[in-house]
N, C-alpha and C positions, 0 to 999 in steps of 0.2 A: 522217949520212944528212939531219938535219932542217936544215943549211944546203944542201944539194942539195935537196930538195924546195921550202926557201924559192926558190932562184936561180929553176930552171926554170919556177915559179909565174909569177915578177914579168917575165921573162924573154918566156915566152908572153901572159902581157895585153898588156907594150906593144907588142910586134908585132902583137896586135889593134888597138893603137892605134893605131897609125902606119898599118895596112890601112883604117881607117875615114875618115880625114882625109884629106878630097880636094879642100877647101877652099884651103888653104894658109891661109889665117888664124885667127884664134882664137874662133871659132866651129865649130860641127859642122854634120855636112851637113841637119839639123836648123836649123840655125841657131842653135842654142844656145851661151851663152857657156859656153865654157870654163873661162875663171879667173875669180876671186872681183870682186863690183863693188862698187862704193859701198851702204852699208847691210848689205849680206850678213850672215848669221850663220853659223859652223861651228859644227861637234860634232865633236870627236875621240876615237877608239877606240881601242886597240892593233889594231897591224894582223897582228902574229904569226899568231893564231889563224884569220883569215883567210885568209891567205898558204896556210899549211898544211894546209888544207883546199882550195884551188885545188890545190897541188903534190898531193897526194894523190889527188885526182881527175883531173890530168891524170897521172899517173903508177900508174895501176888499182888504187891500194889501194883495196880491197874493205872495209876494218874503219874510212872515215874517218868522222869522226867528224862532226856537224854545228857549224859555227864557230860562237863563242862571241862576246859582247861580253865585252871587260874594260876594265879602265882606264887610260890610258897610260902607268904607272909609277906609284912613289910621289907623294902622301901619299893614293894612292886616292879622287881628286877627280873631279867633274862639271867636266870641262875641255873650253872654250870661246870663241869671237872672236867680235869685230863691227866690220868691216871700217870706218871712216872715210873712207877711198878707197880706191883698189885697190891702192893703194901702204903701205896704214898699216890697223893691225890692232887693236886693245883686247885683250887678253887676260884669260879671266877662270877660277878656279876655286873650286868648292867642294864643303863635305862638312859637314851638318848630321845628324850620328848622336847619339841617345840611347834609352836600353834598357833595360830591364830582365827578368830570369828570377828564375821563382819555382819551388822544388821543395817541394813536402812527403813526408813521408817518418813511416810510423805505428809508434809504440814502444809497449811497456807501459808500461800504467799503475800507478805506483808506489802509488798512493794507495788501491787497489782492490787490497785481499788475496784476495775471494770469488772473484771471474770473473774467469780468467785468461786471458779475449778481449776484458776490456777494452783498448781503444789510446786513447792522445794523438797530438797532431800535431808534430811538428818541421819546420819552416821555415825556406827559406835563399833569401834574396833578394839576388842580385847586380843591379846597376846600373851604368851606362856611360854616360858624354857625351865627344864626339870631334868637334871644330869646327877645320876647315880653311878659311880664306878667302886668295885670293889675286890679285893682280892684275899689269898691266905693260903693257907697248907693244912693238908687232913693227910691224918696218919691214922692206920686202922690196924684191925688185930682179929682173929678168929682163923678158922681153918673149914669150917661148916656154912651154912648159910645162911647161917647167923655170922653177922659181921658186926663189931664195935668199930667205934672211931671216936675220933676228937682232937683238935686244933683250936687253930687260928686266923682272923681274918681283920682287915680295914680298911672302912669303907668309907668313901669322901662323897660328898653332893652340895651343888649348887641350885639356887632356881631363882623366879623371879617372874613379875607381870605387871602388866600395863594394860589401862583401858584409856584408849582414845578419843574425842568425840566431835563431830564435826558438825556444824549446822545452815542452811539454807539462808535463814534470815539471819542476816548482822546486825551489829547495834548501831546505832546512827542518832544522830541531834533529834532527828522525828519519829524515831522508833529506842526511844530507850526501854522495852521491854517486850521484845520480838519470842512470839511464838516459838515454843521450841520444845523438842520430845523432851519428856520426863521418862528416863527408862526403866526405872523400879520405884516399885514393885512391879507394877504392869507400864504397860506401855501408855502413855496418853501423852496430850499435846495442852499447852498453856501459855499466855505472856509469863516470862521470867525478869526479873530485875538482875539475875547471877545466875550463871551457870558454869558447870564445871567442865573444861577440854583436854584437862588430863589428870589419870592418877595412877601414879605409879609407886607400884611397892617397892620397900626394899630389897634389896638383892638378899639373899639369905645362904648359910655355908653350912654344913653340916659333918663330922666325922666322928664315927663309930670305931671303936676297938674292941672285939668280941672275941670272947674264948669259949667252944663250945665243945659238947660231949653227947653222944649219941648212939645208936642202933637201928639196922636195917635187917631185915629178913628179906631171902632171892624167892621171890614166887615162882617164879619161873627163869629162864636163862637169861642174863642181863638188865631181868626187871625186878626193882627190891621197893617194898616197901618200910620206909623209916621214918623216924623222930628225931627230933634232938631237943637238947636244953641249952640256954647261953646266962654268960654271965659278961659285963663287959663295962666301959664307961663310954655315955655319949655325950658329945656338946652340939649347941645351935645356934647360931647367931642371925638374926635380919638387923641388916640397915635402916636407917632412915629409908623412910617414902615421900613423897610428895605428891601434894593434889592443887593443882592450877586451874585456879579460876579464874572470870571472865563481866565485865559490868560496865554499864557505861558512865564515864567519871566528869556527870556536868558541873565540877568545881577545878576543873584543870583546868589549866593554862598552855594552849586553846583546850574545852572539852574534848576528850576522844574516849576510847577504848582501851581502859585500865585490867592489867592484867594482875593476879594475887597467887601468892604462892606460900601455902600452909604445909607444915612439913608434921608427917608424922611420927613419933617415938621410937626408938632400937628395940630391941627386945632381943633377950638371951635362954638358955635353958641350959641343966648340967644334969647327967645320973652318972652313977653305978649302984647295979643293983642287975639283977638277975635279966634278961631282955629285955631293956628299959626300951619301952617300941611306944609311949604315950606321943610322944615326939616324932615317932618316923626316924629315930638317932641310927639305928643299928637294925637288923633284922630280927626277927621275934621265932620265939620255937615253934614247928609245924610237924604235921604229917606229910609227908612225901612220898610221893612215888617218881623212881628215878629209872631211867631207860639209858642204857647202856650199848654204847656203838663202835 
């Protein structure tokens, strides 16, 4: 059904384009250039939501949702071009992701035995970073609205995450199983003999080298719908992670809180194929909408 809607929308849009072009040249009736020019910039988005919207609208679908902006495939990066001349464009993609989330939960205060309403705070802070940078060169062919293109690009990425836990009830010689928050799968509280205080994922690195070929059609001046395929090399590696737990060591001399570090294993992947996208190593082929300005 979606394919039928998409085909209908695309056909009607193209028909409208031919109807508006009366000059026979590469300008609109208003004299606007249709194809990209030297020093033009372009922004690329996923065309599928827009085409589905148009298809639903033209077919009288009353439950049609508004079209949404989407990234043109993985790795979810802002993608654009800068035209060196009418037949050559520099490609670029960038994703700079940094963030953290903190959750708090209140549990009984084990140190207060007179007031059962007294509470202490446990916290969970989840932090991450995800950086993707890519660049390449695109060559173009064609003198009509239909433009072919080909080229290559290099993509690199870095990523990592860390969860940090703090607890209001400490371990002690009198409280060896303090009431603590258990965060997953649901938030509960219970006495524990051991608890995680840090879960640090291994840093990841990825690199992709990709060749691509495709075509696009300018449905309006400086607005084109296109599709492309790619072939290339993708590699990803993830280093060791660390999980740190704490517990009360009653056998210690003297007895004290003991921290234990457990390391997680490394991992890696490699692919040489048409758009190796199983691990988001390089961009995928996609249906795109390009806006030039």
